[in-house]
PLY file of the C-alpha trace (Angstrom):
ply
format ascii 1.0
element vertex 88
property float x
property float y
property float z
element edge 87
property int vertex1
property int vertex2
end_header
0.25 0.15 -0.06
1.46 3.34 -0.89
-0.20 5.19 2.42
-3.37 6.25 4.02
-6.17 6.94 1.87
-7.84 9.78 3.72
-9.65 10.84 0.72
-11.79 7.58 1.31
-13.65 9.36 4.04
-15.23 11.86 1.98
-18.03 9.89 1.11
-20.41 10.33 3.68
-23.27 8.22 1.71
-25.45 6.27 4.40
-27.38 4.51 1.72
-24.87 2.72 0.41
-22.74 -0.45 1.58
-18.96 0.19 1.28
-16.73 -2.56 0.70
-12.91 -3.14 -0.12
-11.52 -5.11 -3.02
-7.21 -5.54 -2.70
-5.89 -7.81 -5.18
-1.93 -6.98 -5.62
-1.73 -3.34 -6.76
-5.12 -3.26 -7.09
-7.00 -1.20 -3.92
-10.46 -0.33 -4.59
-12.95 1.09 -1.92
-16.68 0.70 -3.61
-19.82 2.22 -2.27
-23.02 0.47 -4.07
-26.65 -0.08 -3.12
-25.96 -3.68 -1.83
-22.40 -5.96 -1.21
-20.66 -6.48 -4.57
-17.38 -7.53 -3.35
-17.30 -11.14 -4.98
-18.42 -9.85 -8.14
-15.92 -7.04 -7.93
-13.15 -9.23 -7.16
-13.94 -11.51 -10.14
-14.01 -8.37 -12.42
-10.69 -7.47 -11.08
-9.03 -10.42 -11.16
-10.36 -10.61 -14.97
-9.05 -7.60 -16.19
-5.66 -7.74 -14.10
-4.97 -11.32 -15.48
-5.32 -9.94 -19.26
-2.42 -7.32 -18.90
-0.30 -9.73 -16.27
-0.59 -12.36 -19.27
0.47 -9.53 -21.94
3.35 -8.72 -19.87
4.78 -12.38 -19.61
5.43 -12.21 -23.32
6.26 -8.31 -23.47
8.48 -7.53 -20.03
9.10 -4.19 -21.48
5.21 -3.29 -21.09
5.89 -3.06 -17.26
8.94 -0.94 -17.23
8.13 1.29 -20.13
8.28 5.24 -19.24
6.64 6.01 -22.72
4.32 4.54 -25.03
5.53 1.84 -27.00
3.74 0.18 -30.00
1.27 -2.17 -29.35
1.97 -6.10 -31.00
-0.78 -6.67 -33.85
-2.99 -8.94 -31.44
-2.33 -7.36 -28.36
-5.72 -7.10 -25.64
-7.75 -4.12 -26.35
-6.85 -3.07 -22.54
-3.45 -3.16 -23.25
-3.80 -0.94 -26.46
-5.88 1.91 -24.36
-4.05 1.76 -21.58
-0.23 2.19 -21.93
0.55 1.88 -25.76
0.83 4.29 -28.77
-2.70 3.66 -30.34
-1.33 5.87 -33.52
-1.37 2.87 -35.64
-4.78 1.72 -35.06
0 1
1 2
2 3
3 4
4 5
5 6
6 7
7 8
8 9
9 10
10 11
11 12
12 13
13 14
14 15
15 16
16 17
17 18
18 19
19 20
20 21
21 22
22 23
23 24
24 25
25 26
26 27
27 28
28 29
29 30
30 31
31 32
32 33
33 34
34 35
35 36
36 37
37 38
38 39
39 40
40 41
41 42
42 43
43 44
44 45
45 46
46 47
47 48
48 49
49 50
50 51
51 52
52 53
53 54
54 55
55 56
56 57
57 58
58 59
59 60
60 61
61 62
62 63
63 64
64 65
65 66
66 67
67 68
68 69
69 70
70 71
71 72
72 73
73 74
74 75
75 76
76 77
77 78
78 79
79 80
80 81
81 82
82 83
83 84
84 85
85 86
86 87
């Protein structure tokens, strides 16, 4: 964890259910009308797995400090979040 997240106490919505989802570097505080923690955990795992798999084949994706050209068959989440889309 990077440090205290004092901004998380700014929300004062009494009719929403707060829950945390923490998986590796992902640390979310979610407010919803019902406890959707399991569903949120599944989605975090699903969407973390995609770039993690890409990183196994393209380790430069993890460490680059600038946009890189994405592989032709790179997943959309990789193209949108970290690579140069000028060739799309």
